PyMOL Python script that loads the backbone (N, CA, C, O; Angstrom):
from pymol import cmd

cmd.read_pdbstr("""\
ATOM      1  N   MET A   1      89.980  99.521  98.065  1.00  0.00           N
ATOM      2  CA  MET A   1      88.802  98.943  97.708  1.00  0.00           C
ATOM      3  C   MET A   1      89.436  97.911  96.311  1.00  0.00           C
ATOM      4  O   MET A   1      90.088  98.323  95.352  1.00  0.00           O
ATOM      5  N   LYS A   2      89.000  96.503  96.587  1.00  0.00           N
ATOM      6  CA  LYS A   2      89.466  95.695  95.603  1.00  0.00           C
ATOM      7  C   LYS A   2      89.197  95.970  93.973  1.00  0.00           C
ATOM      8  O   LYS A   2      88.192  96.559  93.576  1.00  0.00           O
ATOM      9  N   PRO A   3      89.960  95.597  93.329  1.00  0.00           N
ATOM     10  CA  PRO A   3      89.736  96.053  91.652  1.00  0.00           C
ATOM     11  C   PRO A   3      88.676  95.312  91.107  1.00  0.00           C
ATOM     12  O   PRO A   3      88.222  94.377  91.765  1.00  0.00           O
ATOM     13  N   ILE A   4      88.129  95.635  89.807  1.00  0.00           N
ATOM     14  CA  ILE A   4      87.431  94.825  89.276  1.00  0.00           C
ATOM     15  C   ILE A   4      88.156  94.671  87.661  1.00  0.00           C
ATOM     16  O   ILE A   4      88.423  95.654  86.970  1.00  0.00           O
ATOM     17  N   ILE A   5      88.417  93.161  87.214  1.00  0.00           N
ATOM     18  CA  ILE A   5      89.138  92.876  86.081  1.00  0.00           C
ATOM     19  C   ILE A   5      88.007  93.216  85.044  1.00  0.00           C
ATOM     20  O   ILE A   5      86.854  92.999  85.418  1.00  0.00           O
ATOM     21  N   GLN A   6      88.198  93.700  83.842  1.00  0.00           N
ATOM     22  CA  GLN A   6      87.320  93.372  82.758  1.00  0.00           C
ATOM     23  C   GLN A   6      88.098  93.228  81.496  1.00  0.00           C
ATOM     24  O   GLN A   6      89.025  93.857  80.984  1.00  0.00           O
ATOM     25  N   ILE A   7      87.223  91.922  81.096  1.00  0.00           N
ATOM     26  CA  ILE A   7      87.617  91.714  79.526  1.00  0.00           C
ATOM     27  C   ILE A   7      86.493  91.710  78.587  1.00  0.00           C
ATOM     28  O   ILE A   7      85.360  91.227  78.584  1.00  0.00           O
ATOM     29  N   GLU A   8      87.413  92.630  77.554  1.00  0.00           N
ATOM     30  CA  GLU A   8      86.408  93.013  76.719  1.00  0.00           C
ATOM     31  C   GLU A   8      87.033  92.357  75.415  1.00  0.00           C
ATOM     32  O   GLU A   8      88.161  92.569  74.968  1.00  0.00           O
ATOM     33  N   TYR A   9      85.907  91.384  74.822  1.00  0.00           N
ATOM     34  CA  TYR A   9      86.334  90.559  73.743  1.00  0.00           C
ATOM     35  C   TYR A   9      85.244  90.830  72.424  1.00  0.00           C
ATOM     36  O   TYR A   9      84.232  91.526  72.494  1.00  0.00           O
ATOM     37  N   CYS A  10      85.706  90.127  71.270  1.00  0.00           N
ATOM     38  CA  CYS A  10      84.869  90.701  70.176  1.00  0.00           C
ATOM     39  C   CYS A  10      84.041  88.764  70.136  1.00  0.00           C
ATOM     40  O   CYS A  10      84.609  87.673  70.172  1.00  0.00           O
ATOM     41  N   PRO A  11      82.775  89.069  70.064  1.00  0.00           N
ATOM     42  CA  PRO A  11      82.020  88.220  70.203  1.00  0.00           C
ATOM     43  C   PRO A  11      81.870  87.519  68.390  1.00  0.00           C
ATOM     44  O   PRO A  11      81.828  86.317  68.129  1.00  0.00           O
ATOM     45  N   LYS A  12      81.832  88.313  67.674  1.00  0.00           N
ATOM     46  CA  LYS A  12      81.834  87.720  66.419  1.00  0.00           C
ATOM     47  C   LYS A  12      83.040  87.134  66.122  1.00  0.00           C
ATOM     48  O   LYS A  12      82.825  86.231  65.313  1.00  0.00           O
ATOM     49  N   CYS A  13      84.595  87.248  66.480  1.00  0.00           N
ATOM     50  CA  CYS A  13      85.145  86.671  66.461  1.00  0.00           C
ATOM     51  C   CYS A  13      85.372  85.584  67.016  1.00  0.00           C
ATOM     52  O   CYS A  13      86.381  84.922  66.773  1.00  0.00           O
ATOM     53  N   GLY A  14      84.253  85.156  68.039  1.00  0.00           N
ATOM     54  CA  GLY A  14      84.179  83.586  68.656  1.00  0.00           C
ATOM     55  C   GLY A  14      85.343  83.866  69.961  1.00  0.00           C
ATOM     56  O   GLY A  14      85.991  82.870  70.282  1.00  0.00           O
ATOM     57  N   TRP A  15      85.586  84.957  70.598  1.00  0.00           N
ATOM     58  CA  TRP A  15      86.671  85.007  71.455  1.00  0.00           C
ATOM     59  C   TRP A  15      85.874  84.533  73.327  1.00  0.00           C
ATOM     60  O   TRP A  15      86.235  84.325  74.486  1.00  0.00           O
ATOM     61  N   MET A  16      84.838  84.580  72.610  1.00  0.00           N
ATOM     62  CA  MET A  16      83.768  84.375  74.536  1.00  0.00           C
ATOM     63  C   MET A  16      84.597  83.255  75.157  1.00  0.00           C
ATOM     64  O   MET A  16      85.317  83.710  76.046  1.00  0.00           O
ATOM     65  N   LEU A  17      84.732  81.964  74.986  1.00  0.00           N
ATOM     66  CA  LEU A  17      85.180  81.036  75.609  1.00  0.00           C
ATOM     67  C   LEU A  17      86.675  81.421  76.050  1.00  0.00           C
ATOM     68  O   LEU A  17      87.243  80.952  77.036  1.00  0.00           O
ATOM     69  N   ARG A  18      87.139  82.225  75.280  1.00  0.00           N
ATOM     70  CA  ARG A  18      88.783  82.431  75.481  1.00  0.00           C
ATOM     71  C   ARG A  18      88.991  83.411  76.622  1.00  0.00           C
ATOM     72  O   ARG A  18      90.013  83.564  77.289  1.00  0.00           O
ATOM     73  N   SER A  19      87.628  84.153  76.736  1.00  0.00           N
ATOM     74  CA  SER A  19      87.970  85.230  77.401  1.00  0.00           C
ATOM     75  C   SER A  19      87.122  84.727  78.835  1.00  0.00           C
ATOM     76  O   SER A  19      87.425  85.354  79.850  1.00  0.00           O
ATOM     77  N   ALA A  20      85.941  83.491  78.995  1.00  0.00           N
ATOM     78  CA  ALA A  20      85.589  83.060  80.079  1.00  0.00           C
ATOM     79  C   ALA A  20      86.759  82.010  80.747  1.00  0.00           C
ATOM     80  O   ALA A  20      86.735  81.768  81.954  1.00  0.00           O
ATOM     81  N   TYR A  21      87.844  81.377  79.792  1.00  0.00           N
ATOM     82  CA  TYR A  21      89.069  80.710  80.452  1.00  0.00           C
ATOM     83  C   TYR A  21      89.709  81.530  81.321  1.00  0.00           C
ATOM     84  O   TYR A  21      89.730  81.281  82.527  1.00  0.00           O
ATOM     85  N   MET A  22      90.269  82.544  80.814  1.00  0.00           N
ATOM     86  CA  MET A  22      90.804  83.741  81.345  1.00  0.00           C
ATOM     87  C   MET A  22      90.154  84.220  82.646  1.00  0.00           C
ATOM     88  O   MET A  22      90.698  84.452  83.726  1.00  0.00           O
ATOM     89  N   ALA A  23      88.939  84.311  82.317  1.00  0.00           N
ATOM     90  CA  ALA A  23      88.325  84.843  83.783  1.00  0.00           C
ATOM     91  C   ALA A  23      88.281  83.572  84.775  1.00  0.00           C
ATOM     92  O   ALA A  23      88.400  83.884  85.960  1.00  0.00           O
ATOM     93  N   GLN A  24      88.216  82.970  84.658  1.00  0.00           N
ATOM     94  CA  GLN A  24      88.259  81.426  85.822  1.00  0.00           C
ATOM     95  C   GLN A  24      89.694  81.428  85.994  1.00  0.00           C
ATOM     96  O   GLN A  24      89.911  81.336  87.202  1.00  0.00           O
ATOM     97  N   GLU A  25      90.870  81.496  85.282  1.00  0.00           N
ATOM     98  CA  GLU A  25      91.962  81.655  85.977  1.00  0.00           C
ATOM     99  C   GLU A  25      92.559  82.625  86.736  1.00  0.00           C
ATOM    100  O   GLU A  25      93.446  82.472  87.575  1.00  0.00           O
ATOM    101  N   ILE A  26      91.876  83.893  86.299  1.00  0.00           N
ATOM    102  CA  ILE A  26      92.339  85.239  87.405  1.00  0.00           C
ATOM    103  C   ILE A  26      91.345  85.101  88.806  1.00  0.00           C
ATOM    104  O   ILE A  26      91.655  85.351  89.971  1.00  0.00           O
ATOM    105  N   LEU A  27      90.330  84.720  88.379  1.00  0.00           N
ATOM    106  CA  LEU A  27      89.389  84.179  89.830  1.00  0.00           C
ATOM    107  C   LEU A  27      90.011  83.095  90.681  1.00  0.00           C
ATOM    108  O   LEU A  27      90.260  83.314  91.866  1.00  0.00           O
ATOM    109  N   ASN A  28      90.210  82.200  90.241  1.00  0.00           N
ATOM    110  CA  ASN A  28      91.261  80.734  90.625  1.00  0.00           C
ATOM    111  C   ASN A  28      92.669  81.698  91.595  1.00  0.00           C
ATOM    112  O   ASN A  28      93.070  81.519  92.745  1.00  0.00           O
ATOM    113  N   THR A  29      92.975  82.394  90.866  1.00  0.00           N
ATOM    114  CA  THR A  29      94.549  82.712  91.201  1.00  0.00           C
ATOM    115  C   THR A  29      94.096  84.100  92.086  1.00  0.00           C
ATOM    116  O   THR A  29      94.603  84.095  93.208  1.00  0.00           O
ATOM    117  N   PHE A  30      93.157  85.400  91.771  1.00  0.00           N
ATOM    118  CA  PHE A  30      93.273  86.136  92.647  1.00  0.00           C
ATOM    119  C   PHE A  30      92.143  86.188  93.790  1.00  0.00           C
ATOM    120  O   PHE A  30      91.928  87.328  94.204  1.00  0.00           O
ATOM    121  N   VAL A  31      91.568  85.412  94.233  1.00  0.00           N
ATOM    122  CA  VAL A  31      90.290  84.890  94.795  1.00  0.00           C
ATOM    123  C   VAL A  31      90.067  85.961  95.798  1.00  0.00           C
ATOM    124  O   VAL A  31      88.975  86.528  95.851  1.00  0.00           O
ATOM    125  N   ASP A  32      91.374  86.373  96.865  1.00  0.00           N
ATOM    126  CA  ASP A  32      91.452  87.051  97.776  1.00  0.00           C
ATOM    127  C   ASP A  32      91.673  88.801  97.351  1.00  0.00           C
ATOM    128  O   ASP A  32      91.234  89.765  97.979  1.00  0.00           O
ATOM    129  N   GLU A  33      92.253  88.805  96.459  1.00  0.00           N
ATOM    130  CA  GLU A  33      92.640  90.187  95.586  1.00  0.00           C
ATOM    131  C   GLU A  33      91.927  91.201  94.859  1.00  0.00           C
ATOM    132  O   GLU A  33      92.240  92.378  94.681  1.00  0.00           O
ATOM    133  N   ILE A  34      90.690  90.415  94.378  1.00  0.00           N
ATOM    134  CA  ILE A  34      89.993  91.089  93.554  1.00  0.00           C
ATOM    135  C   ILE A  34      88.413  91.162  93.735  1.00  0.00           C
ATOM    136  O   ILE A  34      87.899  90.345  94.500  1.00  0.00           O
ATOM    137  N   LYS A  35      87.713  91.973  93.162  1.00  0.00           N
ATOM    138  CA  LYS A  35      86.251  91.595  93.765  1.00  0.00           C
ATOM    139  C   LYS A  35      85.568  91.086  92.450  1.00  0.00           C
ATOM    140  O   LYS A  35      84.362  90.848  92.504  1.00  0.00           O
ATOM    141  N   GLY A  36      86.301  90.885  91.176  1.00  0.00           N
ATOM    142  CA  GLY A  36      85.420  89.973  90.288  1.00  0.00           C
ATOM    143  C   GLY A  36      86.107  90.327  88.996  1.00  0.00           C
ATOM    144  O   GLY A  36      86.955  91.205  88.843  1.00  0.00           O
ATOM    145  N   VAL A  37      85.550  89.407  87.975  1.00  0.00           N
ATOM    146  CA  VAL A  37      86.030  89.721  86.842  1.00  0.00           C
ATOM    147  C   VAL A  37      84.679  89.995  85.553  1.00  0.00           C
ATOM    148  O   VAL A  37      83.910  89.043  85.423  1.00  0.00           O
ATOM    149  N   MET A  38      84.466  91.036  84.805  1.00  0.00           N
ATOM    150  CA  MET A  38      83.611  91.129  83.946  1.00  0.00           C
ATOM    151  C   MET A  38      84.022  90.981  82.409  1.00  0.00           C
ATOM    152  O   MET A  38      84.859  91.677  81.834  1.00  0.00           O
ATOM    153  N   LEU A  39      83.132  89.745  81.751  1.00  0.00           N
ATOM    154  CA  LEU A  39      83.177  89.990  80.383  1.00  0.00           C
ATOM    155  C   LEU A  39      82.245  90.995  79.769  1.00  0.00           C
ATOM    156  O   LEU A  39      81.127  91.305  80.180  1.00  0.00           O
ATOM    157  N   VAL A  40      82.705  91.325  79.013  1.00  0.00           N
ATOM    158  CA  VAL A  40      82.258  92.534  78.006  1.00  0.00           C
ATOM    159  C   VAL A  40      82.631  92.455  76.627  1.00  0.00           C
ATOM    160  O   VAL A  40      83.764  92.701  76.213  1.00  0.00           O
ATOM    161  N   PRO A  41      81.321  91.986  75.682  1.00  0.00           N
ATOM    162  CA  PRO A  41      81.209  91.804  74.153  1.00  0.00           C
ATOM    163  C   PRO A  41      81.299  93.243  73.978  1.00  0.00           C
ATOM    164  O   PRO A  41      80.558  94.091  74.475  1.00  0.00           O
ATOM    165  N   SER A  42      82.369  93.430  73.156  1.00  0.00           N
ATOM    166  CA  SER A  42      82.468  94.601  72.132  1.00  0.00           C
ATOM    167  C   SER A  42      81.700  95.034  71.145  1.00  0.00           C
ATOM    168  O   SER A  42      81.358  94.101  70.418  1.00  0.00           O
ATOM    169  N   GLU A  43      81.327  95.971  70.850  1.00  0.00           N
ATOM    170  CA  GLU A  43      80.912  96.336  69.669  1.00  0.00           C
ATOM    171  C   GLU A  43      81.877  96.219  68.365  1.00  0.00           C
ATOM    172  O   GLU A  43      81.554  95.874  67.229  1.00  0.00           O
ATOM    173  N   THR A  44      82.832  96.508  68.731  1.00  0.00           N
ATOM    174  CA  THR A  44      84.218  96.768  67.584  1.00  0.00           C
ATOM    175  C   THR A  44      84.645  95.482  67.711  1.00  0.00           C
ATOM    176  O   THR A  44      84.865  94.782  68.699  1.00  0.00           O
ATOM    177  N   GLY A  45      84.766  95.194  65.908  1.00  0.00           N
ATOM    178  CA  GLY A  45      85.155  93.943  65.614  1.00  0.00           C
ATOM    179  C   GLY A  45      86.891  93.658  65.931  1.00  0.00           C
ATOM    180  O   GLY A  45      87.750  94.532  65.814  1.00  0.00           O
ATOM    181  N   GLY A  46      87.129  92.345  66.319  1.00  0.00           N
ATOM    182  CA  GLY A  46      88.423  92.270  66.626  1.00  0.00           C
ATOM    183  C   GLY A  46      89.102  92.520  67.877  1.00  0.00           C
ATOM    184  O   GLY A  46      90.248  92.134  68.105  1.00  0.00           O
ATOM    185  N   LYS A  47      88.346  93.204  68.724  1.00  0.00           N
ATOM    186  CA  LYS A  47      88.733  93.921  69.911  1.00  0.00           C
ATOM    187  C   LYS A  47      88.712  92.995  71.108  1.00  0.00           C
ATOM    188  O   LYS A  47      87.776  92.242  71.378  1.00  0.00           O
ATOM    189  N   PHE A  48      90.123  93.154  71.978  1.00  0.00           N
ATOM    190  CA  PHE A  48      90.523  91.716  72.936  1.00  0.00           C
ATOM    191  C   PHE A  48      91.301  92.742  73.717  1.00  0.00           C
ATOM    192  O   PHE A  48      92.410  93.107  73.329  1.00  0.00           O
ATOM    193  N   THR A  49      90.749  93.206  74.791  1.00  0.00           N
ATOM    194  CA  THR A  49      91.494  94.393  75.876  1.00  0.00           C
ATOM    195  C   THR A  49      91.190  93.610  77.273  1.00  0.00           C
ATOM    196  O   THR A  49      90.213  92.868  77.372  1.00  0.00           O
ATOM    197  N   ILE A  50      92.118  93.834  78.362  1.00  0.00           N
ATOM    198  CA  ILE A  50      91.965  93.746  79.679  1.00  0.00           C
ATOM    199  C   ILE A  50      92.448  94.661  80.214  1.00  0.00           C
ATOM    200  O   ILE A  50      93.542  95.142  79.919  1.00  0.00           O
ATOM    201  N   LYS A  51      91.426  95.191  81.414  1.00  0.00           N
ATOM    202  CA  LYS A  51      91.818  96.238  82.060  1.00  0.00           C
ATOM    203  C   LYS A  51      91.955  95.895  83.830  1.00  0.00           C
ATOM    204  O   LYS A  51      91.612  94.791  84.252  1.00  0.00           O
ATOM    205  N   ILE A  52      92.364  96.717  84.542  1.00  0.00           N
ATOM    206  CA  ILE A  52      91.846  96.874  85.780  1.00  0.00           C
ATOM    207  C   ILE A  52      91.237  97.966  86.209  1.00  0.00           C
ATOM    208  O   ILE A  52      91.862  98.975  85.884  1.00  0.00           O
ATOM    209  N   ASN A  53      90.505  98.123  86.661  1.00  0.00           N
ATOM    210  CA  ASN A  53      89.812  99.499  86.922  1.00  0.00           C
ATOM    211  C   ASN A  53      90.113 100.443  86.000  1.00  0.00           C
ATOM    212  O   ASN A  53      90.605 101.549  86.227  1.00  0.00           O
ATOM    213  N   GLU A  54      89.755  99.906  84.782  1.00  0.00           N
ATOM    214  CA  GLU A  54      89.253 101.012  83.668  1.00  0.00           C
ATOM    215  C   GLU A  54      91.191 101.338  82.974  1.00  0.00           C
ATOM    216  O   GLU A  54      91.375 101.926  81.908  1.00  0.00           O
ATOM    217  N   GLU A  55      92.241 100.868  83.761  1.00  0.00           N
ATOM    218  CA  GLU A  55      93.370 100.938  83.465  1.00  0.00           C
ATOM    219  C   GLU A  55      93.950  99.768  82.346  1.00  0.00           C
ATOM    220  O   GLU A  55      94.182  98.625  82.742  1.00  0.00           O
ATOM    221  N   SER A  56      94.101 100.042  81.339  1.00  0.00           N
ATOM    222  CA  SER A  56      94.260  98.837  80.417  1.00  0.00           C
ATOM    223  C   SER A  56      95.896  98.076  80.599  1.00  0.00           C
ATOM    224  O   SER A  56      96.923  98.710  80.355  1.00  0.00           O
ATOM    225  N   ILE A  57      95.896  97.107  80.911  1.00  0.00           N
ATOM    226  CA  ILE A  57      96.981  95.968  80.919  1.00  0.00           C
ATOM    227  C   ILE A  57      97.562  95.368  79.550  1.00  0.00           C
ATOM    228  O   ILE A  57      98.698  95.278  79.086  1.00  0.00           O
ATOM    229  N   PHE A  58      96.389  95.026  79.144  1.00  0.00           N
ATOM    230  CA  PHE A  58      96.794  94.142  77.429  1.00  0.00           C
ATOM    231  C   PHE A  58      95.638  94.540  76.782  1.00  0.00           C
ATOM    232  O   PHE A  58      94.478  94.591  77.189  1.00  0.00           O
ATOM    233  N   ASP A  59      96.302  94.911  75.339  1.00  0.00           N
ATOM    234  CA  ASP A  59      95.751  95.198  74.401  1.00  0.00           C
ATOM    235  C   ASP A  59      95.915  94.521  73.176  1.00  0.00           C
ATOM    236  O   ASP A  59      96.827  94.974  72.486  1.00  0.00           O
ATOM    237  N   ARG A  60      95.063  93.211  72.534  1.00  0.00           N
ATOM    238  CA  ARG A  60      95.471  92.442  71.347  1.00  0.00           C
ATOM    239  C   ARG A  60      95.911  93.014  70.187  1.00  0.00           C
ATOM    240  O   ARG A  60      96.618  92.419  69.373  1.00  0.00           O
ATOM    241  N   ALA A  61      95.459  94.339  70.048  1.00  0.00           N
ATOM    242  CA  ALA A  61      95.459  95.215  68.368  1.00  0.00           C
ATOM    243  C   ALA A  61      97.167  95.672  69.128  1.00  0.00           C
ATOM    244  O   ALA A  61      98.085  95.485  68.329  1.00  0.00           O
ATOM    245  N   LYS A  62      97.447  96.023  70.019  1.00  0.00           N
ATOM    246  CA  LYS A  62      98.530  96.628  70.213  1.00  0.00           C
ATOM    247  C   LYS A  62     100.050  95.676  70.239  1.00  0.00           C
ATOM    248  O   LYS A  62     101.138  96.025  69.782  1.00  0.00           O
ATOM    249  N   MET A  63      99.697  94.370  70.938  1.00  0.00           N
ATOM    250  CA  MET A  63     100.731  93.375  70.460  1.00  0.00           C
ATOM    251  C   MET A  63     100.623  92.309  69.873  1.00  0.00           C
ATOM    252  O   MET A  63     101.223  91.262  70.119  1.00  0.00           O
ATOM    253  N   ASP A  64      99.377  92.646  68.567  1.00  0.00           N
ATOM    254  CA  ASP A  64      99.383  91.477  67.981  1.00  0.00           C
ATOM    255  C   ASP A  64      99.376  89.940  68.120  1.00  0.00           C
ATOM    256  O   ASP A  64      99.733  89.078  67.317  1.00  0.00           O
ATOM    257  N   ARG A  65      98.788  89.825  69.569  1.00  0.00           N
ATOM    258  CA  ARG A  65      98.684  88.509  69.983  1.00  0.00           C
ATOM    259  C   ARG A  65      97.842  88.167  71.216  1.00  0.00           C
ATOM    260  O   ARG A  65      97.693  89.237  71.806  1.00  0.00           O
ATOM    261  N   PHE A  66      97.293  87.306  71.810  1.00  0.00           N
ATOM    262  CA  PHE A  66      96.533  87.211  72.932  1.00  0.00           C
ATOM    263  C   PHE A  66      97.764  86.954  73.923  1.00  0.00           C
ATOM    264  O   PHE A  66      98.896  86.580  73.618  1.00  0.00           O
ATOM    265  N   PRO A  67      97.226  87.263  75.239  1.00  0.00           N
ATOM    266  CA  PRO A  67      98.268  86.843  76.516  1.00  0.00           C
ATOM    267  C   PRO A  67      98.276  85.440  76.458  1.00  0.00           C
ATOM    268  O   PRO A  67      97.426  84.800  75.839  1.00  0.00           O
ATOM    269  N   GLU A  68      99.366  84.858  77.187  1.00  0.00           N
ATOM    270  CA  GLU A  68      99.633  83.583  77.882  1.00  0.00           C
ATOM    271  C   GLU A  68      99.084  84.055  78.950  1.00  0.00           C
ATOM    272  O   GLU A  68      98.930  85.204  79.365  1.00  0.00           O
ATOM    273  N   ILE A  69      98.725  82.741  79.463  1.00  0.00           N
ATOM    274  CA  ILE A  69      97.808  83.143  81.043  1.00  0.00           C
ATOM    275  C   ILE A  69      99.189  83.013  81.731  1.00  0.00           C
ATOM    276  O   ILE A  69      99.592  84.029  81.164  1.00  0.00           O
ATOM    277  N   LYS A  70     100.006  82.724  82.294  1.00  0.00           N
ATOM    278  CA  LYS A  70     101.179  83.096  82.961  1.00  0.00           C
ATOM    279  C   LYS A  70     101.780  84.402  82.934  1.00  0.00           C
ATOM    280  O   LYS A  70     102.250  84.871  83.971  1.00  0.00           O
ATOM    281  N   GLU A  71     101.815  85.155  81.646  1.00  0.00           N
ATOM    282  CA  GLU A  71     101.708  86.318  81.622  1.00  0.00           C
ATOM    283  C   GLU A  71     100.822  87.560  82.208  1.00  0.00           C
ATOM    284  O   GLU A  71     101.244  88.618  82.673  1.00  0.00           O
ATOM    285  N   LEU A  72      99.260  87.056  82.027  1.00  0.00           N
ATOM    286  CA  LEU A  72      98.413  87.612  82.225  1.00  0.00           C
ATOM    287  C   LEU A  72      98.346  87.719  83.510  1.00  0.00           C
ATOM    288  O   LEU A  72      97.986  88.790  83.999  1.00  0.00           O
ATOM    289  N   LYS A  73      98.693  86.589  84.346  1.00  0.00           N
ATOM    290  CA  LYS A  73      98.664  86.494  86.068  1.00  0.00           C
ATOM    291  C   LYS A  73      99.883  87.312  86.198  1.00  0.00           C
ATOM    292  O   LYS A  73      99.661  87.974  87.212  1.00  0.00           O
ATOM    293  N   LYS A  74     100.717  87.551  85.877  1.00  0.00           N
ATOM    294  CA  LYS A  74     101.873  88.361  86.285  1.00  0.00           C
ATOM    295  C   LYS A  74     101.670  89.836  86.022  1.00  0.00           C
ATOM    296  O   LYS A  74     102.033  90.587  86.928  1.00  0.00           O
ATOM    297  N   LEU A  75     101.216  90.308  85.070  1.00  0.00           N
ATOM    298  CA  LEU A  75     100.378  91.512  84.775  1.00  0.00           C
ATOM    299  C   LEU A  75      99.608  91.772  85.998  1.00  0.00           C
ATOM    300  O   LEU A  75     100.149  92.464  86.860  1.00  0.00           O
ATOM    301  N   ILE A  76      98.437  91.323  86.197  1.00  0.00           N
ATOM    302  CA  ILE A  76      97.454  91.219  87.026  1.00  0.00           C
ATOM    303  C   ILE A  76      98.120  91.419  88.682  1.00  0.00           C
ATOM    304  O   ILE A  76      97.801  92.272  89.511  1.00  0.00           O
ATOM    305  N   ARG A  77      98.820  90.662  88.766  1.00  0.00           N
ATOM    306  CA  ARG A  77      99.706  90.844  90.198  1.00  0.00           C
ATOM    307  C   ARG A  77     100.575  91.718  90.489  1.00  0.00           C
ATOM    308  O   ARG A  77     101.042  92.076  91.570  1.00  0.00           O
ATOM    309  N   ASP A  78     100.812  92.127  89.132  1.00  0.00           N
ATOM    310  CA  ASP A  78     102.129  93.644  89.785  1.00  0.00           C
ATOM    311  C   ASP A  78     101.066  94.657  90.012  1.00  0.00           C
ATOM    312  O   ASP A  78     101.517  95.577  90.695  1.00  0.00           O
ATOM    313  N   VAL A  79      99.819  94.824  89.690  1.00  0.00           N
ATOM    314  CA  VAL A  79      98.784  95.858  89.865  1.00  0.00           C
ATOM    315  C   VAL A  79      98.291  95.300  91.084  1.00  0.00           C
ATOM    316  O   VAL A  79      98.562  96.180  91.900  1.00  0.00           O
ATOM    317  N   VAL A  80      97.809  94.499  91.616  1.00  0.00           N
ATOM    318  CA  VAL A  80      96.807  94.312  92.508  1.00  0.00           C
ATOM    319  C   VAL A  80      97.311  93.732  93.806  1.00  0.00           C
ATOM    320  O   VAL A  80      96.698  93.944  94.852  1.00  0.00           O
ATOM    321  N   ASN A  81      98.880  92.694  93.753  1.00  0.00           N
ATOM    322  CA  ASN A  81      99.514  92.415  94.662  1.00  0.00           C
ATOM    323  C   ASN A  81     100.594  92.135  94.511  1.00  0.00           C
ATOM    324  O   ASN A  81     100.828  90.928  94.439  1.00  0.00           O
ATOM    325  N   PRO A  82     101.703  93.066  94.396  1.00  0.00           N
ATOM    326  CA  PRO A  82     103.216  92.956  93.585  1.00  0.00           C
ATOM    327  C   PRO A  82     103.960  91.624  94.507  1.00  0.00           C
ATOM    328  O   PRO A  82     104.648  90.742  93.991  1.00  0.00           O
ATOM    329  N   ASP A  83     103.559  91.760  96.291  1.00  0.00           N
ATOM    330  CA  ASP A  83     104.054  90.800  96.571  1.00  0.00           C
ATOM    331  C   ASP A  83     103.507  89.373  96.660  1.00  0.00           C
ATOM    332  O   ASP A  83     103.963  88.527  97.429  1.00  0.00           O
ATOM    333  N   LYS A  84     102.743  89.223  96.019  1.00  0.00           N
ATOM    334  CA  LYS A  84     101.822  87.669  95.854  1.00  0.00           C
ATOM    335  C   LYS A  84     102.868  86.672  95.503  1.00  0.00           C
ATOM    336  O   LYS A  84     103.560  87.328  94.724  1.00  0.00           O
ATOM    337  N   SER A  85     103.224  85.907  95.561  1.00  0.00           N
ATOM    338  CA  SER A  85     103.711  84.586  94.991  1.00  0.00           C
ATOM    339  C   SER A  85     102.775  83.893  94.003  1.00  0.00           C
ATOM    340  O   SER A  85     101.709  83.395  94.364  1.00  0.00           O
ATOM    341  N   LEU A  86     103.158  83.882  92.902  1.00  0.00           N
ATOM    342  CA  LEU A  86     102.553  83.217  92.027  1.00  0.00           C
ATOM    343  C   LEU A  86     102.974  81.530  91.556  1.00  0.00           C
ATOM    344  O   LEU A  86     102.586  80.899  90.573  1.00  0.00           O
ATOM    345  N   GLY A  87     103.860  81.134  92.609  1.00  0.00           N
ATOM    346  CA  GLY A  87     104.595  79.821  92.552  1.00  0.00           C
ATOM    347  C   GLY A  87     105.348  79.215  91.277  1.00  0.00           C
ATOM    348  O   GLY A  87     106.415  79.724  90.933  1.00  0.00           O
ATOM    349  N   HIS A  88     104.816  78.150  90.579  1.00  0.00           N
ATOM    350  CA  HIS A  88     105.956  77.801  89.337  1.00  0.00           C
ATOM    351  C   HIS A  88     105.440  79.021  88.442  1.00  0.00           C
ATOM    352  O   HIS A  88     106.293  79.251  87.585  1.00  0.00           O
ATOM    353  N   THR A  89     104.352  79.879  88.336  1.00  0.00           N
ATOM    354  CA  THR A  89     104.523  80.901  87.037  1.00  0.00           C
ATOM    355  C   THR A  89     105.490  81.574  87.237  1.00  0.00           C
ATOM    356  O   THR A  89     106.145  81.852  86.233  1.00  0.00           O
ATOM    357  N   ASP A  90     105.920  82.044  88.416  1.00  0.00           N
ATOM    358  CA  ASP A  90     107.196  82.800  88.693  1.00  0.00           C
ATOM    359  C   ASP A  90     108.524  82.373  88.067  1.00  0.00           C
ATOM    360  O   ASP A  90     109.465  83.139  87.861  1.00  0.00           O
ATOM    361  N   ARG A  91     108.500  81.046  87.784  1.00  0.00           N
ATOM    362  CA  ARG A  91     109.990  80.316  87.755  1.00  0.00           C
ATOM    363  C   ARG A  91     109.890  80.654  86.100  1.00  0.00           C
ATOM    364  O   ARG A  91     110.809  80.332  85.347  1.00  0.00           O
TER     365      ARG A  91
END
""", "prot")
cmd.dss("prot")
cmd.show_as("cartoon", "prot")
cmd.util.cbc("prot")
cmd.orient("prot")
């Protein structure tokens, strides 16, 4: 079964557009490997986490930053299809 990527973000912090951009990049890159991306407005202020099937792969609070798109794609690839080439992103 294909995994679902979940991006939980703080709407009060104005992070919805950032989340939507990341979702678009994920969907374009992993069109055959994932079932979809779900954007979840958080009730907790300052929250920004990314999960694959409920397993956290990135937490802004722990990392004290947002993920770079290249980094995010590698994190997802390592879970959903470790053999997938990400082209220039792998370099």
